[in-house]
Structure formats: C-alpha cells, structure tokens
C-alpha positions as CSV (number, residue, x, y, z in Angstrom):
1,M,0.0,0.0,0.0
2,R,2.9,2.4,-0.6
3,H,1.8,3.7,-4.0
4,L,-1.6,5.1,-4.6
5,K,-2.8,5.2,-8.2
6,F,-4.8,8.0,-9.7
7,A,-8.5,7.4,-10.0
8,P,-9.5,6.0,-13.4
9,S,-11.7,8.1,-15.6
10,W,-14.7,5.8,-15.1
11,L,-14.5,6.3,-11.3
12,R,-14.3,10.1,-11.7
13,F,-17.4,9.8,-13.9
14,L,-19.2,7.7,-11.3
15,I,-18.5,10.2,-8.5
16,T,-19.7,13.0,-10.7
17,F,-22.9,11.0,-11.5
18,L,-23.5,10.3,-7.9
19,L,-23.2,14.0,-7.1
20,V,-25.7,14.9,-9.8
21,M,-28.1,12.3,-8.6
22,G,-27.7,13.5,-5.0
23,I,-28.5,17.0,-6.0
24,L,-31.6,15.9,-8.0
25,F,-32.9,13.8,-5.2
26,R,-32.6,16.8,-2.8
27,F,-34.9,18.9,-5.0
28,F,-37.3,16.2,-6.2
29,N,-40.8,16.1,-4.7
30,L,-40.1,18.6,-1.9
31,D,-43.8,19.0,-1.1
32,G,-44.6,15.2,-1.4
33,K,-44.0,14.2,2.2
34,V,-46.2,15.2,5.1
35,Y,-45.4,18.6,6.6
36,S,-44.7,17.3,10.1
37,H,-45.5,18.5,13.6
38,D,-42.0,19.9,14.1
39,E,-42.0,21.6,10.7
40,T,-45.3,23.4,11.5
41,Y,-43.6,24.7,14.6
42,T,-40.9,26.1,12.4
43,S,-43.5,27.9,10.2
44,L,-45.2,29.1,13.4
45,R,-42.0,30.6,14.7
46,L,-41.3,32.3,11.3
47,S,-44.8,33.8,11.4
48,G,-43.9,35.8,14.6
49,Y,-47.0,34.6,16.5
50,R,-46.8,33.0,19.9
51,I,-48.5,29.8,20.7
52,T,-50.8,31.5,23.2
53,E,-51.9,33.9,20.4
54,V,-52.8,31.0,18.1
55,K,-54.8,29.2,20.7
56,Q,-56.8,32.4,21.5
57,Q,-57.6,32.9,17.8
58,I,-58.4,29.4,16.5
59,F,-58.9,27.2,19.6
60,N,-62.0,29.0,20.7
61,N,-64.9,26.5,20.0
62,R,-65.7,27.9,16.6
63,V,-65.9,26.1,13.3
64,I,-63.1,27.2,10.9
65,S,-61.7,26.1,7.6
66,R,-58.1,25.2,6.9
67,E,-57.5,28.7,5.4
68,S,-57.6,30.0,9.0
69,F,-54.2,28.4,9.7
70,A,-52.4,30.2,6.9
71,Q,-51.8,33.3,8.9
72,F,-49.8,31.3,11.5
73,Q,-47.8,29.3,9.0
74,G,-45.5,31.7,7.3
75,V,-44.6,35.3,6.7
76,N,-47.4,37.8,7.1
77,Q,-48.0,41.6,7.3
78,Q,-48.9,41.6,11.0
79,K,-45.6,40.4,12.4
80,S,-42.0,41.3,11.6
81,L,-38.6,39.6,11.9
82,N,-38.2,41.2,15.3
83,D,-41.3,39.3,16.5
84,T,-39.8,36.0,15.2
85,I,-36.6,36.6,17.2
86,M,-38.4,37.8,20.4
87,N,-40.8,34.9,20.4
88,L,-37.9,32.5,20.0
89,A,-36.3,34.1,23.0
90,K,-39.4,33.9,25.1
91,E,-40.9,30.5,24.1
92,D,-38.1,28.5,22.5
93,P,-34.7,29.8,23.7
94,Y,-33.1,26.4,23.0
95,H,-33.7,27.1,19.3
96,P,-31.1,29.8,18.4
97,P,-32.3,32.3,15.9
98,L,-29.9,32.1,12.9
99,Y,-31.8,29.5,10.8
100,Y,-35.1,31.3,11.5
101,I,-33.7,34.7,10.4
102,I,-32.5,33.2,7.2
103,A,-35.7,31.2,6.6
104,R,-37.9,34.3,7.2
105,L,-35.9,36.3,4.7
106,W,-36.1,33.4,2.2
107,M,-39.9,33.1,2.6
108,E,-40.4,36.8,2.1
109,I,-38.8,36.3,-1.4
110,F,-40.2,32.9,-2.3
111,G,-43.5,32.6,-0.4
112,N,-44.9,30.4,2.3
113,S,-45.4,27.1,0.5
114,V,-43.9,23.8,1.7
115,T,-41.8,23.7,-1.4
116,A,-40.3,27.2,-0.7
117,I,-39.4,26.5,2.9
118,R,-37.9,23.1,2.2
119,S,-36.0,24.3,-0.8
120,L,-34.0,26.5,1.6
121,S,-32.7,23.3,3.3
122,A,-32.1,21.7,0.0
123,C,-30.0,24.7,-1.2
124,I,-28.0,24.8,2.1
125,S,-27.3,21.1,1.8
126,L,-25.3,21.8,-1.4
127,L,-22.8,23.6,0.7
128,V,-22.0,20.2,2.4
129,F,-20.1,19.0,-0.6
130,P,-17.4,21.7,-0.8
131,C,-17.1,21.7,2.9
132,V,-16.7,18.0,3.3
133,Y,-14.1,18.1,0.5
134,W,-12.1,20.8,2.3
135,L,-12.4,18.9,5.6
136,C,-11.0,15.6,4.0
137,R,-8.2,17.5,2.2
138,E,-7.1,19.0,5.5
139,L,-7.7,15.9,7.6
140,F,-5.7,13.5,5.4
141,N,-3.0,15.9,4.4
142,V,-0.7,14.5,7.1
143,P,1.9,11.6,6.8
144,L,0.0,8.4,6.3
145,S,1.0,4.8,5.5
146,V,-1.0,5.4,2.3
147,P,0.3,8.6,0.8
148,G,-1.8,10.8,-1.4
149,V,-5.1,9.6,-0.1
150,A,-6.5,13.0,0.6
151,M,-8.1,13.6,-2.8
152,P,-9.6,10.1,-3.3
153,A,-11.0,10.1,0.3
154,A,-12.5,13.5,-0.2
155,G,-14.1,12.3,-3.5
156,Y,-15.6,9.3,-1.9
157,A,-16.7,11.2,1.1
158,Y,-18.8,13.7,-0.8
159,A,-20.0,10.9,-3.1
160,L,-21.2,8.9,-0.2
161,M,-22.9,11.9,1.4
162,A,-24.6,12.8,-1.9
163,I,-26.5,9.5,-1.9
164,S,-26.7,8.9,1.9
165,P,-30.3,8.5,2.8
166,I,-29.9,10.1,6.2
167,Q,-28.4,13.2,4.6
168,L,-31.3,13.3,2.2
169,V,-33.8,13.2,5.1
170,Y,-32.4,16.4,6.7
171,A,-31.7,18.1,3.3
172,Q,-35.5,18.1,2.8
173,E,-36.6,19.0,6.3
174,A,-37.8,22.5,7.2
175,Q,-35.6,22.7,10.2
176,E,-32.1,23.9,11.1
177,Y,-30.2,20.6,11.1
178,I,-28.6,20.7,7.7
179,L,-27.4,24.2,8.3
180,W,-25.9,22.9,11.6
181,L,-24.1,20.2,9.6
182,V,-22.6,22.8,7.2
183,T,-21.3,24.9,10.2
184,I,-19.8,21.8,11.8
185,L,-17.9,21.0,8.6
186,L,-16.8,24.6,8.1
187,S,-15.5,25.1,11.7
188,S,-13.8,21.7,11.6
189,A,-12.1,22.2,8.3
190,S,-10.9,25.7,9.3
191,L,-9.6,24.4,12.6
192,L,-7.5,21.7,10.8
193,R,-6.3,24.2,8.3
194,A,-5.2,26.6,11.1
195,M,-3.4,23.8,13.0
196,R,-1.6,22.7,9.8
197,L,-0.4,26.2,9.1
198,E,0.8,26.5,12.7
199,S,2.7,23.2,12.5
200,Q,4.3,23.8,9.1
201,D,8.0,24.4,9.2
202,K,8.0,24.8,13.0
203,D,11.7,25.4,13.0
204,E,11.2,28.4,10.7
205,P,10.2,31.7,12.1
206,V,6.7,33.0,11.2
207,T,7.1,35.3,8.3
208,E,5.1,38.5,7.7
209,Q,3.4,36.7,4.8
210,K,2.4,33.7,6.9
211,R,1.0,35.7,9.8
212,P,-2.0,37.2,7.9
213,D,-2.9,33.7,6.7
214,L,-2.9,32.3,10.2
215,F,-5.0,35.2,11.5
216,A,-7.5,34.9,8.7
217,I,-8.0,31.1,9.2
218,W,-8.3,31.4,12.9
219,S,-10.8,34.2,12.4
220,I,-12.8,31.9,10.1
221,Y,-12.8,29.3,12.8
222,A,-14.1,31.8,15.4
223,V,-16.8,33.1,13.1
224,S,-17.9,29.6,12.0
225,L,-18.0,28.4,15.7
226,A,-20.2,31.4,16.6
227,I,-22.5,30.7,13.6
228,S,-22.7,27.1,14.7
229,L,-23.7,28.1,18.2
230,Y,-26.4,30.4,16.8
231,T,-27.7,27.6,14.7
232,F,-28.1,24.7,17.1
233,I,-28.0,24.3,20.9
234,W,-25.9,21.2,20.7
235,S,-22.9,23.0,19.2
236,P,-20.9,23.4,22.5
237,F,-20.3,19.6,22.3
238,I,-18.7,20.1,18.9
239,A,-16.5,22.8,20.4
240,F,-15.7,20.4,23.2
241,A,-14.7,17.7,20.7
242,H,-12.4,20.2,19.0
243,G,-10.8,21.1,22.3
244,I,-10.1,17.4,23.0
245,Y,-8.5,17.1,19.6
246,V,-6.4,20.2,19.9
247,M,-5.1,19.3,23.4
248,S,-4.3,15.7,22.3
249,A,-2.5,16.9,19.2
250,A,-0.4,19.2,21.5
251,K,0.1,16.2,23.9
252,F,-1.8,18.2,26.5
253,K,0.8,21.0,26.7
254,L,-0.1,24.6,26.6
255,T,1.6,25.4,23.3
256,E,1.1,28.4,21.1
257,T,-1.4,26.6,19.0
258,V,-3.5,25.7,22.1
259,R,-3.4,29.3,23.3
260,T,-4.5,30.5,19.9
261,Y,-7.3,27.9,19.7
262,L,-8.5,28.9,23.2
263,L,-8.5,32.6,22.2
264,A,-10.5,31.8,19.0
265,S,-13.0,29.7,20.9
266,L,-13.4,32.4,23.5
267,V,-14.2,34.9,20.7
268,G,-16.8,32.5,19.3
269,F,-18.5,31.9,22.7
270,L,-18.4,35.6,23.6
271,A,-20.3,36.3,20.3
272,F,-22.9,33.8,21.5
273,M,-23.2,35.4,25.0
274,P,-26.4,37.4,24.2
275,W,-28.3,34.3,23.4
276,I,-26.8,32.0,26.0
277,T,-27.8,34.7,28.6
278,I,-31.4,34.2,27.5
279,V,-31.1,30.5,27.7
280,I,-29.7,30.6,31.2
281,G,-32.3,33.2,32.3
282,D,-35.0,30.9,31.1
283,F,-33.3,27.8,32.3
284,F,-36.2,26.3,34.4
285,Q,-38.7,26.9,31.6
286,F,-36.2,25.2,29.3
287,L,-36.1,22.1,31.6
288,I,-39.9,22.0,31.8
289,S,-40.2,22.2,28.0
290,A,-37.6,19.5,27.5
291,D,-39.4,17.3,30.0
292,K,-42.7,17.8,28.2
293,T,-41.0,16.9,24.9
294,K,-39.7,13.8,26.6
295,M,-43.1,12.8,27.7
296,Q,-44.7,13.4,24.3
297,S,-42.1,11.6,22.2
298,S,-41.4,7.9,21.8
299,S,-38.2,6.3,23.0
300,M,-36.2,3.2,22.0
301,P,-33.5,1.1,23.9
302,V,-30.0,2.4,23.2
303,F,-28.5,-0.4,21.3
304,P,-31.3,-1.1,18.8
305,F,-31.6,2.7,18.2
306,L,-27.9,3.0,17.5
307,M,-27.9,0.0,15.2
308,M,-30.9,1.3,13.3
309,Q,-29.3,4.7,12.8
310,L,-26.0,3.2,11.8
311,T,-27.8,1.3,9.0
312,R,-29.7,4.4,7.9
313,I,-26.5,6.1,7.1
314,F,-26.1,3.8,4.1
315,F,-29.4,2.0,3.5
316,D,-32.9,3.2,4.5
317,I,-36.2,2.1,3.0
318,N,-38.2,3.0,6.1
319,L,-38.2,-0.4,7.7
320,S,-39.7,-0.7,11.2
321,Q,-37.6,-1.8,14.1
322,D,-39.0,-5.3,14.2
323,N,-38.7,-6.0,10.5
324,P,-36.8,-9.3,10.0
325,L,-34.7,-7.7,7.2
326,N,-33.0,-5.5,9.8
327,S,-31.4,-8.6,11.4
328,L,-29.7,-9.3,8.0
329,I,-28.8,-5.7,7.0
330,T,-27.6,-4.3,10.3
331,P,-24.7,-6.7,10.9
332,I,-23.3,-6.1,7.4
333,F,-23.0,-2.3,8.0
334,L,-21.9,-2.8,11.6
335,I,-18.9,-4.9,10.3
336,L,-18.2,-2.4,7.5
337,V,-18.1,0.5,10.0
338,G,-16.2,-1.4,12.6
339,Y,-13.6,-2.5,10.1
340,S,-13.3,1.1,8.8
341,I,-12.6,2.4,12.3
342,C,-10.0,-0.3,13.0
343,F,-8.4,0.4,9.6
344,L,-8.3,4.1,10.2
345,C,-6.6,3.7,13.6
346,L,-4.0,1.3,12.2
347,T,-3.0,3.2,9.0
348,T,-3.3,6.9,9.9
349,N,-1.4,9.4,12.0
350,Y,-2.9,9.7,15.5
351,K,-4.0,13.2,14.6
352,V,-6.4,11.8,12.0
353,W,-8.0,9.0,14.0
354,V,-8.3,11.0,17.2
355,F,-10.2,13.7,15.3
356,L,-12.7,11.3,13.8
357,I,-13.2,9.2,16.9
358,T,-13.8,12.3,19.1
359,F,-16.1,13.6,16.4
360,I,-18.1,10.4,16.5
361,V,-18.2,9.9,20.2
362,V,-18.2,13.2,22.1
363,P,-21.4,14.8,20.7
364,A,-23.3,11.5,21.0
365,L,-22.0,10.4,24.4
366,P,-24.2,12.8,26.5
367,L,-27.3,11.4,24.8
368,I,-26.3,7.8,25.4
369,L,-25.3,8.3,29.0
370,S,-28.6,10.1,29.8
371,S,-30.7,7.5,28.1
372,A,-31.5,5.2,31.0
373,G,-35.1,4.8,29.9
374,G,-34.1,4.7,26.2
375,I,-33.1,7.3,23.6
376,R,-35.9,9.6,22.5
377,L,-36.6,9.3,18.8
378,S,-36.8,13.1,18.5
379,T,-33.1,13.3,19.2
380,E,-31.9,11.6,16.0
381,P,-30.6,14.9,14.5
382,Y,-28.2,15.3,17.5
383,F,-26.2,12.4,16.1
384,L,-25.4,14.2,12.8
385,P,-21.7,14.7,13.8
386,A,-21.4,10.9,14.5
387,Y,-23.0,10.2,11.1
388,L,-20.5,12.5,9.4
389,G,-17.5,11.0,11.2
390,I,-18.6,7.5,10.2
391,Q,-19.1,8.4,6.6
392,I,-15.6,10.0,6.3
393,T,-14.1,6.9,8.0
394,V,-15.8,4.6,5.5
395,A,-14.8,6.9,2.6
396,Y,-11.2,6.6,3.7
397,L,-11.3,2.8,3.8
398,L,-12.9,2.6,0.3
399,A,-10.5,5.2,-1.1
400,T,-7.4,3.2,0.0
401,Q,-8.6,-0.3,-0.7
402,V,-10.0,0.3,-4.2
403,Y,-6.6,1.5,-5.5
404,N,-4.1,-0.7,-3.6
405,G,-3.2,-4.3,-3.2
406,S,-3.6,-7.2,-5.7
407,G,-6.1,-7.3,-8.5
408,S,-8.4,-9.7,-6.7
409,R,-8.4,-7.6,-3.6
410,R,-9.3,-4.5,-5.5
411,S,-12.1,-6.4,-7.3
412,I,-13.6,-7.4,-3.9
413,W,-13.6,-3.8,-2.7
414,Q,-15.0,-2.5,-6.0
415,I,-17.9,-4.9,-5.5
416,I,-18.4,-3.6,-2.0
417,I,-18.4,0.0,-3.3
418,V,-21.0,-0.9,-6.0
419,L,-23.2,-2.5,-3.3
420,V,-22.9,0.6,-1.0
421,I,-23.8,2.8,-4.0
422,I,-26.8,0.7,-5.0
423,C,-28.1,0.7,-1.4
424,G,-27.8,4.5,-1.3
425,L,-29.5,5.0,-4.7
426,I,-32.4,2.6,-3.9
427,S,-32.9,4.4,-0.5
428,C,-32.9,7.8,-2.0
429,K,-35.4,6.7,-4.7
430,V,-37.8,5.1,-2.2
431,S,-37.5,8.1,0.1
432,S,-38.1,10.7,-2.5
433,Q,-41.4,9.1,-3.6
434,A,-42.8,8.3,-0.1
435,E,-45.6,10.2,1.5
436,T,-44.1,9.9,5.0
437,W,-40.9,8.7,6.6
438,W,-39.5,7.7,10.0
439,N,-38.3,11.2,10.8
440,K,-41.8,12.6,10.8
441,G,-42.3,11.2,14.3
442,M,-45.7,11.9,15.7
443,S,-47.0,13.0,12.3
444,Y,-46.0,9.7,10.6
445,G,-49.6,8.5,10.3
446,N,-51.1,11.8,9.2
447,P,-51.4,10.9,5.5
448,Q,-53.5,7.8,6.5
449,V,-55.6,9.9,8.8
450,A,-56.2,12.6,6.1
451,Q,-57.2,9.9,3.7
452,I,-59.8,8.6,6.1
453,I,-61.3,12.0,6.7
454,N,-61.2,13.2,3.1
455,Q,-63.2,10.1,2.0
456,T,-66.2,11.4,3.9
457,S,-68.8,13.8,2.4
458,S,-69.1,16.5,5.1
459,P,-66.4,16.0,7.7
460,L,-65.8,18.0,10.9
461,L,-62.5,17.4,12.9
462,V,-62.8,18.2,16.6
463,S,-59.7,18.6,18.8
464,D,-58.2,20.4,21.7
465,A,-54.8,22.0,22.1
466,L,-53.3,19.6,24.7
467,G,-50.2,17.5,24.1
468,N,-49.3,16.8,20.5
469,N,-52.7,17.9,19.2
470,F,-51.7,21.5,18.6
471,G,-48.9,20.7,16.1
472,N,-50.8,17.7,14.6
473,V,-53.8,19.8,13.8
474,L,-51.5,22.2,11.9
475,S,-49.8,19.3,10.1
476,L,-53.2,17.8,9.1
477,S,-54.4,21.1,7.7
478,Y,-51.9,20.7,4.9
479,L,-53.3,17.3,3.9
480,L,-57.1,17.7,4.4
481,E,-59.3,18.9,1.6
482,P,-61.1,22.3,1.6
483,K,-64.4,20.7,2.5
484,V,-63.1,19.6,5.9
485,R,-64.0,21.9,8.8
486,F,-62.2,22.2,12.2
487,L,-63.8,22.7,15.6
488,L,-61.0,23.4,18.0
489,V,-61.3,24.0,21.8
490,N,-59.0,24.9,24.5
491,N,-58.6,23.1,27.8
492,Q,-60.9,20.2,26.8
493,K,-64.0,22.2,26.9
494,T,-67.1,20.4,25.6
495,P,-67.5,21.4,22.0
496,N,-70.7,22.8,20.6
497,I,-71.1,20.8,17.4
498,P,-73.5,22.5,14.9
499,D,-75.8,20.9,12.4
500,G,-74.9,20.0,8.9
501,F,-71.9,17.6,9.4
502,A,-72.5,14.0,8.5
503,D,-69.1,12.8,9.9
504,V,-67.5,14.0,13.1
505,F,-64.0,13.0,14.1
506,L,-62.2,13.4,17.4
507,L,-58.4,13.8,17.2
508,N,-56.6,12.2,20.1
509,P,-59.2,12.8,22.8
510,S,-58.5,11.8,26.4
511,D,-60.8,9.1,27.7
512,T,-62.5,11.5,30.0
513,W,-63.1,14.2,27.4
514,R,-64.4,11.6,24.8
515,E,-66.8,10.1,27.3
516,T,-68.1,13.6,28.2
517,I,-68.8,14.3,24.5
518,E,-70.5,10.9,24.1
519,K,-72.7,11.6,27.1
520,K,-73.6,15.1,25.9
521,Y,-74.7,14.0,22.5
522,N,-75.9,10.5,23.5
523,L,-73.6,8.9,20.8
524,K,-70.9,6.3,20.8
525,T,-67.5,6.7,19.1
526,D,-65.5,4.2,17.2
527,I,-61.7,4.3,16.8
528,V,-60.7,4.6,13.1
529,Y,-57.0,5.1,13.5
530,S,-54.4,4.5,16.2
531,D,-50.6,4.5,16.5
532,Q,-48.0,5.0,19.2
533,Y,-48.5,8.8,19.2
534,Y,-52.3,9.4,19.0
535,S,-55.7,8.1,17.9
536,V,-58.7,9.2,15.8
537,W,-62.3,8.5,16.8
538,K,-65.4,8.9,14.8
539,F,-69.0,9.2,15.9
540,G,-70.9,6.0,15.0
541,K,-74.2,6.6,13.4
542,Y,-74.4,10.3,13.5
543,P,-78.0,11.7,13.5
544,K,-78.8,15.3,12.8
545,L,-77.9,17.2,15.9
546,R,-80.3,19.7,17.5
547,R,-79.1,23.3,17.1
548,R,-78.1,24.3,20.6
549,N,-77.4,27.9,19.9
550,I,-79.1,29.3,16.8
551,L,-77.5,32.7,17.1
552,I,-74.0,31.4,17.3
553,N,-74.5,29.0,14.4
554,N,-76.0,31.7,12.2
555,K,-72.8,33.7,12.8
556,L,-70.7,30.7,12.0
557,S,-72.6,30.0,8.8
558,A,-72.2,33.6,7.7
559,S,-68.4,33.5,8.4
560,L,-68.0,30.3,6.3
C-alpha cells in the first residue's frame, strides 16, 4: 500500500454521476412528504406569532376552515422579523435564531409554500459537498501509511454523502439541522487548516506573509463556531470535541497553537453570549419544555436505536424496528463501520483518527449516558456529527482499498463499493417518492388519517390544544381537503357541534373528554386510526344534531 494510483476516468465519472443524482434527489418532490408536527412549529416561529396567540384565535370553540391556519404558517404583514426573534427568545430559547432569520428572509422572497421553505434546506445542503471536500483534504493531508489519499478520500466522502439516505432526510426538512451540519464542517475544516499552518515548518520563524494567513484562518474558525452556536444548541459539544483534539495533538501541553485555539474559541463563545444569557435566564422553563417533549415523544432502547441509525447512514427504506430484514442488514453495515474504524486507527497518523473518533463519540455520548429509559426518537438529529464521522471513515477505507493491493483484492472492494452505492441510490429513490418517513415522528400517520377524513362527504374534525394535538392539527391542515372543517377548543371544553356535518372525528381525545362528549350527544364513538402517538375516533351513526345555539351557528354559517 505504498503507492496510490490515480482514480481512473470511469471512477471520476461515477463520482460526478452520484453528485448529480444526490442534487436531483434533494430537490425532487419537496412537497410530497407530510409537513410534520415539528416543521409546522418552524413555520409558526417564522410567522412571529406566539402559541398562546394562536390558541386564542383558533382554539375557541368555533368552526373554521383550513385557510384560517395560513396566517400562522409563514410570513405575514402583522408580524415582523423582530417578532420572530423575540418569540424564540421567550418561548423556545433552546432554538437559536440564525436559521429562522435566514428562513424568514427566504420566505419573504419565495413565499410560504412547503416547497419554498424546504427548498432552503435543499440549497443549504449543497454547501455540504465543498465543505466535506475541504475537511477531508485537511484531515488526510498528514503523513499516512497510504500517501496521497486526501483527494480520493474527499471524493468518496462527498459521493457517499450525496446518496446517503440520512443526509437526504435532513436536506428536505424545514428545520435547522442541515445548516448545523454545514457549520460543523466549516468550523472543523478551518480548525484543521489553522493547525496545519501552525505546525508547518515549526523550526522556521513565522514570516510576515504567513502571519495574515494564520490570523485569517483562525478568524474563520471563530466566526464559524459562533455561527454554529447560533444555529443549534448542541454545538458546544462540537467545540468540546475540537478542544479534546487540539489538546491531544499538543500532547496536553499549553503550546502556542493551544493558546490561539482557546482565544479563537473564546471569541466564538463571547459572540454567543447574548443568546446564552437568554437560555440561562429561562433555564427552568427550558427544563420544563424539555421534560414535556420527553413525555410526548417515543423512545427506544439504546443499542437497537444506534444499530438502526447506523444502518440508515447507508441504507434506508423506512423499515420498522421489528422487520426481519433488519437482522440481516444491520450486521453487514456494523462490520463495515467497525472494520473502517480499525483500519483508520492502524493506518493513519494519530491526529487523524483522534479527530474522527472524538467527532463520532463526544457529541453522542451525553445522549447515550442520559438514556437510562431509552433514547428519545426526537433526538436523531443530535447524532449528525457521528454520522458525518462514520461516513468519512468509511470513505477513507474505500479510497485506500480500491486503488491498492492485488487485483483480486481491488475487485472485492470494487464490488463492496458498488453495493454501497446501490443501497444509497435505492434508498434515495424510495424516500423521494414516499408520503411519510420515520423522521416525521408523531406525524408519521397523518397521510392515512387525512385519507380517512377526506373520504367522507361532510367532515368535521374536533380537537383540543393539549399535548401533541396542537402541532398535529396544523400538520393535518396541509393534507385535508377544503371541505373539511375544524372545531378546536382549549382546555378540553365540551364542543358545541353544529348541524350539517355527517361525519364528526375526534383527534386524540382523552378518555374523560371523549366520554363527556359521548354523554352530551348520546352517541358512541369508534376508533378509526391509532398509532404510538395518537388516535382518531369517529361518531358512530351520527344523526342530525339539534341546534343548541341558533345565534352562534348563524354567525358561523355567515363567516363560512
């Protein structure tokens, strides 16, 4: 493995083809999947309205149409960018404002459609490719047992990321996660670049020409770290991983490089102080909100969760946890990743494998250690740094093995590469055409619920604002037909159901509230849909209801 051959033309063509396919998949069918519970909260934050305002205006025991939600699901004339930032600070301080500022400006140009907001994430995801290329060039540009591996590893890394199903998931999600990934790549690459410039020709004095380059690259690191902190609340763990790497590279001595790194990190965190002050000031509300989220989201035992997510990096056709196919697929990718990590540690300089191992372990470790009752499924995006580290590690293995060794050995690894590529392409094709996917969480079953309701002639959907219902009502409003009407109440008040609706549905009612409604109208309800997150009930044989308040219903009819 002492001589690395240049990539043949067919392989360069293949990598280019995969990049093109990855880009096309990112922009294909952007509005095809359900607009999930979490994404509707993104649109709500962008609108500048607070949750309490929305509840006052639409959860008030009046019949409304789906058009009533539009005001709270995008840019409007009543609220400004300042309202978006202030409401984030008051209600969701653990969501830093950078993505929402960019998204609001984007939607002011391109509108409030699902395609518009998701296209922002798709466009941002294109920045992943040059950033991961830069990161690999810097990472593998150190003495290796396989010289000249930097360019092939970089090529394989961005090719794998182009067709990685888990990358595609977040590239089409109206949330901040793909922007966070870009900031992680940019800060990591700039850190490695700065350290390489610091270590080059150590015996030579720093020239006047070299000093501006060092200052510029450390400035890029400080700025990119601040941007990362303003993008996602988990970014301090990325900075902590960087710190471990810098200290280990300096053999835990306070060298000039370490001092410069600490200064650049301090600048980045000082820039984040205005927002971190808000988070600390609202700390107890943050804990309450986090606890509520924990109660409302599903969890999975640690090992099955990690194995499932490991597989989804390379192959994902939305299989359930108990699908027998998982028992065949998961060990294959576990062996591939395990061998890649061992190969990395045995064949690279310690600066390379320490960086990637800390990148994989440090951001994920707090989630794993705190998961005594299982890892919450809503925390999948927190593992994005681990996914990235694993993909780069596998890319390094493939880049070295496909060019070196005997002809038979290269043939075996070429077959492995082809299989990995086929898995990625199949996954992206299936995902791009699906109505829903595993990352939709509590909104996973909304297409099926919408189909049930849309099939009826004159439907009315009744719900309250407790638990997951608030976001799921907003999510369903994107899928239900204009004929569907909503009757939304606050605090589980008994709804006043007017005449004229042949089919009445209850969205996720508590047993007590459902029994109260049944008793009031002397009707029984039947369950028509149920999953791990919520249930939908329908009045059985629904007779014509007596008008209980003629004046109110006349006003409702006039408004409709």
